[in-house]
C-alpha positions, -999 to +999 in steps of 0.1 A: +000+000+000+029+024+008+045+017-026+012+024-044+007+057-025+043+067-032+039+059-070+007+079-072+022+108-052+053+110-074+032+108-106+010+137-095+040+158-086+058+151-119+027+156-140+017+190-126+051+206-126+053+225-159+079+213-184+084+206-221+054+182-221+031+209-207+043+235-233+037+211-262+002+201-250-009+237-245+005+248-279-012+219-298-045+223-279-047+260-285-036+259-322-051+225-332-080+221-309-091+195-284-083+164-304-047+177-310-042+182-273-056+148-264-034+130-290-004+149-277-012+137-242-015+102-256+019+104-272+034+115-239+018+086-221+031+061-248+066+076-244+064+072-207+055+035-213+088+033-231+107+047-201+088+023-178+097-007-201+134-001-201+134+007-164+118-026-157+144-043-181+172-027-162+184-007-191+175+026-175+197+018-145+226+011-169+220+045-186+218+063-153+251+048-141+270+057-174+279+093-177+285+089-214+252+072-222+232+096-199+249+127-214+243+114-250+206+109-242+205+143-225+220+161-255+197+143-280+167+154-260+180+189-256+187+193-293+151+181-301+136+206-277+156+234-290+147+225-326+111+223-317+112+256-299+130+274-328+105+259-353+076+270-331+090+305-329+098+309-366+064+296-378+044+317-354+017+337-372-010+361-361-034+349-388-065+334-373-072+313-404-040+293-395-058+279-365-068+242-368-047+238-399-014+255-391+016+232-394-009+205-403-016+194-368-031+161-377-039+136-349-008+116-359+015+146-359+002+157-325+008+122-311+043+123-326+051+156-310+040+144-276+059+111-279+092+126-291+091+154-266+088+129-237+108+100-250+139+123-255+135+139-221+161+126-196+139+138-167+113+113-178+139+087-176+148+096-141+111+097-132+107+060-142+139+050-125+129+068-093+099+045-091+114+012-101+148+016-084+140+036-053+103+029-046+099-008-055+119-036-040+131-070-054+102-085-036+076-065-056+060-088-082+066-080-118+028-077-125+026-052-097+054-032-112+037-033-146+006-020-129+026+009-115+037+017-150+001+018-162-007+041-132+021+064-141+013+066-178-024+068-171-021+095-145+001+117-167-024+112-196-054+122-175-036+153-163-028+165-198-063+157-209-075+180-182-050+206-193-063+203-228-100+206-217-091+238-198-072+255-226-098+245-253-127+259-232-141+284-257-137+317-238-102+307-226-090+296-260-104+326-278-086+349-253-053+332-259-058+332-297-061+370-296-024+370-288-017+340-310+016+351-325+032+363-293+019+333-275+034+308-300+067+327-299+067+327-261+060+290-260+088+284-286+113+304-265+102+285-234+106+252-251+141+261-264+150+273-229+141+239-214+164+223-240+193+247-233+188+241-196+189+203-201+221+206-222+238+228-196+230+205-167+260+184-158+256+147-149+272+154-115+241+172-104+220+140-106 
């Protein structure tokens, strides 16, 4: 019971703290609508499933113990976030007819954005490891650990669905779309800043 409570608590904390996932969900929800936001959330949940899988397999522990491997993963993730942020900034437009169709935010593309943003994020790696290395024990049955993985992915998905519902509520969305260009540019800068922050963080601070 204590393990379950800890897993749920960690998931809630990790989910609600704003980061790259939050930025991408908000952007896609505002610019592409509710479906885009939900598909982005699904992509994030699927990526978290990848982190859970290699954490269970012990690969995540190997990565966390290797400075080279961890830094390689970190730099790949940072480069992707910076690229995404720069792209978001450069393609920002104040034209309202771009909404819903801008950048071709199809369900598949929204899912891909969410998946790649999370799967390349080293903080998501450490989130999974914090549960399966520090919370669970060798005596925890494998099925129980898999269940924890579903709770983690499901909890994060539900949180970002709520975020999507909030930002696609008509009055709120319309208010944000009035500052569409500056909003997209700000989100792009924020996403790139997350990437730069990850790249500059040394492994010794883990």
